[in-house]
C-alpha positions as MATLAB code, in Angstrom:
seq = 'XXXXXXXXXXXXXXXXXXXXXXXXXXXXXXXXXXXXXXXXXXXXXXXXXXXXXXXXXXXXXXXXXXXXXXXXXXXXXXXXXXXXXXXXXXXXXXXXXXXXXXXXXXXXXXXXXXXXXXXXXXXXXXXXXXXXXXXXXXXXXXXXXXXXXXXXXXXXXXXXXXXXXXXXXXXXXXXXXXXXXXXXXXXXXXXXXXXXXXXXXXXXXXXXXXXXXXXXXXXXXXXXXXXXXXXXXXXXXXXXXXXXXXXXXXXXXXXXXXXXXXXXXXXXXXXXXXXXXXXXXXXXXXXXXXXXXXXXXXXXXXXXXXXXXX';
ca = [
       0.026   -0.017    0.026;
       1.291    3.438   -0.927;
       1.514    6.355    1.586;
      -1.258    8.127   -0.278;
      -3.632    5.153    0.016;
      -2.733    4.560    3.649;
      -3.457    8.179    4.587;
      -6.891    7.896    2.877;
      -7.488    4.668    4.774;
      -6.721    6.272    7.995;
      -9.096    9.174    7.178;
     -11.887    6.747    6.486;
     -11.096    4.700    9.598;
     -11.197    7.848   11.734;
     -14.623    8.628   10.381;
     -15.735    5.009   11.312;
     -14.353    5.376   14.855;
     -16.166    8.661   15.290;
     -19.511    7.073   14.271;
     -18.921    4.238   16.856;
     -18.262    7.027   19.424;
     -21.656    8.539   18.462;
     -23.285    5.219   18.931;
     -21.727    5.003   22.397;
     -23.338    8.371   23.300;
     -26.703    7.743   21.615;
     -27.169    4.409   23.328;
     -25.997    5.786   26.787;
     -23.082    3.247   26.806;
     -20.445    5.721   27.882;
     -20.624    4.301   31.405;
     -20.410    0.634   30.140;
     -16.889    0.264   31.495;
     -17.699    2.132   34.721;
     -15.356    4.987   35.603;
     -12.346    2.909   34.722;
      -9.849    3.721   31.965;
      -7.908    2.272   30.242;
      -9.315   -0.890   31.818;
     -12.977   -1.803   31.567;
     -14.708   -2.240   34.931;
     -11.211   -3.000   36.326;
     -10.540   -5.734   33.799;
      -8.276   -5.669   30.671;
     -10.993   -7.693   28.826;
     -14.469   -7.737   30.324;
     -15.453  -11.348   31.235;
     -19.284  -10.815   31.758;
     -20.124   -7.777   29.607;
     -23.558   -6.355   29.170;
     -24.546   -4.765   25.874;
     -23.469   -1.212   27.070;
     -20.072   -2.705   28.044;
     -19.613   -4.309   24.645;
     -20.397   -1.061   22.849;
     -18.083    0.999   24.985;
     -15.317   -1.616   24.918;
     -15.546   -1.911   21.101;
     -15.078    1.835   20.823;
     -12.048    1.669   22.929;
     -10.526   -1.120   20.845;
     -11.194    0.788   17.526;
      -9.829    3.986   19.129;
      -6.711    2.278   20.173;
      -6.155    0.994   16.664;
      -6.550    4.550   15.345;
      -3.643    5.739   17.488;
      -1.552    2.874   16.042;
      -2.514    3.689   12.484;
      -1.797    7.441   12.982;
       1.637    6.774   14.534;
       2.526    4.545   11.519;
       1.290    7.316    9.177;
       3.365    9.884   11.025;
       6.566    7.870   11.002;
       6.059    7.036    7.347;
       5.618   10.791    6.456;
       8.729   11.563    8.428;
      10.826    9.108    6.477;
       9.453   10.234    3.161;
       9.363   14.039    3.371;
      12.089   16.567    4.228;
      12.005   18.957    7.157;
       9.733   22.057    6.956;
       7.473   20.149    4.602;
       3.775   21.124    4.957;
       2.986   17.368    4.683;
       5.058   16.779    7.751;
       3.202   19.543    9.596;
      -0.120   18.073    8.594;
       0.962   14.603    9.889;
       2.080   16.183   13.089;
      -1.256   17.822   13.668;
      -3.009   14.481   12.914;
      -0.945   12.838   15.667;
      -1.537   15.767   18.201;
      -5.346   15.681   17.610;
      -5.656   11.928   17.878;
      -3.791   12.035   21.252;
      -6.114   14.878   22.393;
      -9.056   12.830   21.202;
      -8.007    9.898   23.446;
      -7.338   12.143   26.350;
     -10.725   13.878   26.116;
     -12.433   10.457   25.805;
     -10.570    9.212   28.914;
     -11.599   12.462   30.790;
     -15.275   11.813   29.947;
     -15.025    8.339   31.641;
     -12.697    9.174   34.498;
     -14.793   12.229   35.597;
     -18.061   10.342   35.061;
     -19.299   12.659   32.322;
     -21.283    9.837   30.828;
     -24.620    8.073   31.137;
     -27.312   10.373   32.468;
     -24.993   13.226   33.400;
     -26.518   16.410   32.043;
     -24.146   18.935   33.593;
     -22.730   22.077   31.926;
     -19.332   20.432   32.303;
     -20.313   17.501   30.166;
     -21.823   19.756   27.544;
     -18.668   21.830   27.335;
     -16.412   18.772   27.101;
     -18.707   17.223   24.412;
     -18.396   20.419   22.389;
     -14.648   20.435   22.899;
     -14.504   16.746   21.772;
     -16.462   17.519   18.588;
     -14.240   20.463   17.714;
     -11.121   18.311   18.253;
     -12.627   15.656   16.043;
     -13.161   18.074   13.291;
      -9.700   19.357   13.527;
      -8.426   15.794   13.427;
     -10.382   15.064   10.270;
      -9.382   18.394    8.627;
      -5.667   17.731    9.220;
      -6.090   14.104    7.953;
      -7.953   15.397    4.828;
      -5.196   17.970    4.048;
      -2.510   15.373    4.600;
      -4.112   13.122    1.960;
      -4.773   16.055   -0.385;
      -1.137   17.227   -0.150;
       0.401   13.804   -0.510;
      -1.774   13.179   -3.603;
      -1.445   16.591   -5.385;
       1.835   17.924   -3.890;
       2.120   20.476   -1.025;
       1.018   24.085   -1.735;
       3.680   26.762   -1.871;
       2.151   30.073   -0.566;
      -0.982   31.846    0.429;
      -2.959   33.447   -2.454;
      -5.430   35.491   -0.519;
      -5.164   38.963    1.098;
      -5.682   39.975    4.641;
      -9.424   40.780    4.389;
     -10.039   37.373    2.638;
      -8.051   35.515    5.267;
     -10.105   37.113    8.099;
     -13.321   36.197    6.284;
     -12.337   32.525    5.937;
     -11.067   32.407    9.486;
     -14.563   33.590   10.630;
     -16.290   31.014    8.435;
     -13.962   28.376    9.804;
     -14.703   29.257   13.404;
     -18.470   29.395   12.759;
     -18.342   25.971   11.218;
     -16.597   24.633   14.319;
     -19.274   26.312   16.402;
     -21.977   24.740   14.282;
     -20.438   21.225   14.968;
     -20.106   21.980   18.625;
     -23.713   23.103   18.844;
     -24.661   19.829   16.948;
     -22.885   17.778   19.571;
     -24.797   19.532   22.365;
     -28.088   19.090   20.518;
     -27.424   15.409   20.042;
     -26.673   15.081   23.791;
     -30.026   16.790   24.603;
     -31.786   14.447   22.331;
     -30.237   11.460   24.051;
     -30.858   12.599   27.613;
     -34.298   14.157   27.107;
     -35.943   12.072   24.402;
     -39.431   13.323   23.282;
     -42.324   11.061   22.479;
     -43.860   13.456   19.972;
     -42.911   16.458   17.931;
     -45.170   18.731   19.948;
     -43.595   17.568   23.235;
     -40.176   18.171   21.711;
     -40.996   21.768   20.790;
     -42.553   22.186   24.341;
     -39.280   20.949   25.790;
     -37.211   23.457   23.815;
     -39.050   26.344   25.484;
     -39.822   24.855   28.871;
     -36.543   25.834   30.484;
     -36.369   22.311   31.889;
     -32.643   22.050   31.088;
     -30.190   24.245   29.349;
     -29.407   21.428   26.787;
     -32.946   21.620   25.551;
     -32.804   25.445   25.176;
     -29.483   25.314   23.341;
     -30.638   22.848   20.665;
     -32.962   25.547   19.268;
     -29.906   27.478   17.977;
     -28.304   24.683   16.020;
     -30.560   24.839   12.901;
     -30.342   28.670   13.025;
     -26.640   28.611   12.946;
     -26.748   26.018   10.049;
     -29.032   28.164    7.890;
     -26.888   31.294    8.684;
     -23.692   29.383    7.548;
     -25.477   28.022    4.423;
     -26.398   31.650    3.508;
     -22.855   32.728    4.008;
     -21.545   30.087    1.647;
     -24.088   31.236   -0.952;
     -22.918   34.909   -0.638;
     -19.223   33.894   -0.831;
     -19.775   31.732   -3.893;
     -22.029   34.209   -5.694;
     -19.838   37.191   -5.060;
     -16.264   35.825   -5.313;
     -16.126   32.243   -6.646;
     -18.715   32.101   -9.350;
     -16.276   32.853  -12.202;
     -13.507   30.721  -10.834;
     -11.387   28.791  -13.471;
     -10.017   26.455  -10.799;
     -11.883   23.259  -11.807;
     -11.022   21.470   -8.510;
     -12.305   24.437   -6.571;
     -15.519   24.570   -8.665;
     -15.989   20.778   -7.969;
     -15.529   21.227   -4.226;
     -17.968   24.161   -4.324;
     -20.639   21.904   -5.966;
     -19.921   19.088   -3.528;
     -20.030   21.394   -0.542;
     -23.363   23.033   -1.687;
     -24.949   19.538   -2.395;
     -23.987   17.892    0.792;
     -24.822   20.835    2.890;
     -28.321   20.953    1.461;
     -28.671   17.222    1.995;
     -27.524   17.697    5.600;
     -30.094   20.442    6.168;
     -32.801   18.071    4.879;
     -31.533   15.220    7.095;
     -31.569   17.530   10.074;
     -35.212   18.325    9.409;
     -36.094   14.605    9.219;
     -34.038   14.050   12.350;
     -36.248   16.496   14.163;
     -39.523   15.067   12.793;
     -38.571   11.490   13.559;
     -37.492   12.465   17.104;
     -33.889   11.794   16.571;
     -33.673    7.956   16.362;
     -30.164    6.553   16.826;
     -29.799    5.521   13.184;
     -30.732    8.992   12.015;
     -28.289   10.625   14.466;
     -25.457    8.386   13.030;
     -26.394    9.404    9.426;
     -26.562   13.045   10.486;
     -23.074   12.840   12.032;
     -21.706   11.013    9.006;
     -22.959   13.787    6.683;
     -21.504   16.496    9.153;
     -18.102   14.762    8.792;
     -18.343   14.583    5.033;
     -19.404   18.229    4.752;
     -16.528   19.283    7.091;
     -13.936   17.425    5.072;
     -15.159   18.971    1.796;
     -15.207   22.363    3.489;
     -11.516   22.005    4.539;
     -10.531   20.951    1.028;
     -12.602   23.860   -0.434;
     -10.739   26.351    1.850;
      -7.422   24.670    0.880;
      -8.125   25.396   -2.789;
      -9.132   28.966   -2.207;
      -6.192   29.772    0.217;
      -3.357   28.059   -1.710;
      -4.500   27.864   -5.339;
      -6.872   30.847   -5.828;
      -9.466   31.151   -8.498;
      -7.324   29.728  -11.306;
      -5.610   26.440  -11.501;
      -3.137   27.758  -14.069;
      -0.048   29.817  -12.993;
      -0.005   32.638  -12.087;
      -3.072   32.085  -10.011;
      -5.723   34.727   -9.627;
      -5.911   35.706   -5.894;
      -9.179   36.221   -4.047;
      -9.597   39.887   -3.103;
     -12.996   40.530   -1.538;
];
């Protein structure tokens, strides 16, 4: 297997592990191994596991393999690319974020921020977990892209454009974090009907229920932002790869909005939550690659590239 294919495999595998983690949260299995870590209920391998224990232990096994895969990927990149290479930098960030991912997961268990815990601390850590997950996937996606196409040379956007895309980047992370909190609220406070769910949102019963109102609002706001950016700055781009990513981003973002509506109407069943998160991961990966094209390649694939100057 080539380094390019292995980096893509690690990206896909990371998405798979993230979905397993969502299954752990959605089924309330986070306490399946008690408050023990890295052991499971004080055992290396659980001898009499319940279903929750099997789900949580499976997530730990798959997560452990991820760390091994990322370490292999990092060493491979170090042996292949010279110092100061952007590919090396991307590989380093993948390694850093996977270690942070493991530490945050361990913290959730050790501090008993699992099960029926509905504290502000758990919500904050869950949001942080999602942000780190997105940064992990983004680094991994850039690593694959730069291995495949060659690392970029220099920035091709001015200061104003840079600030604009930093803002969009932060808002997208905030959208993901709000989605994680919304999913936690759906898990801890399930509704039996749509009317009950709407009543919960405005009841003041718990801050998790109040916060989930803002997630779709943020999503629509960001979608409108994408449209404004594309219509005003990217519509006449001659960078074919950028144009493709723009189409993919628009298409998957719209699908994600539709899935989000169905998720609400169906009262957030577990299988729909998993699909919603999968699409969120896909949209995020495309978004990072879209940003990469704008920032490093501009509006033209030919050289010299036309920079973006909003």
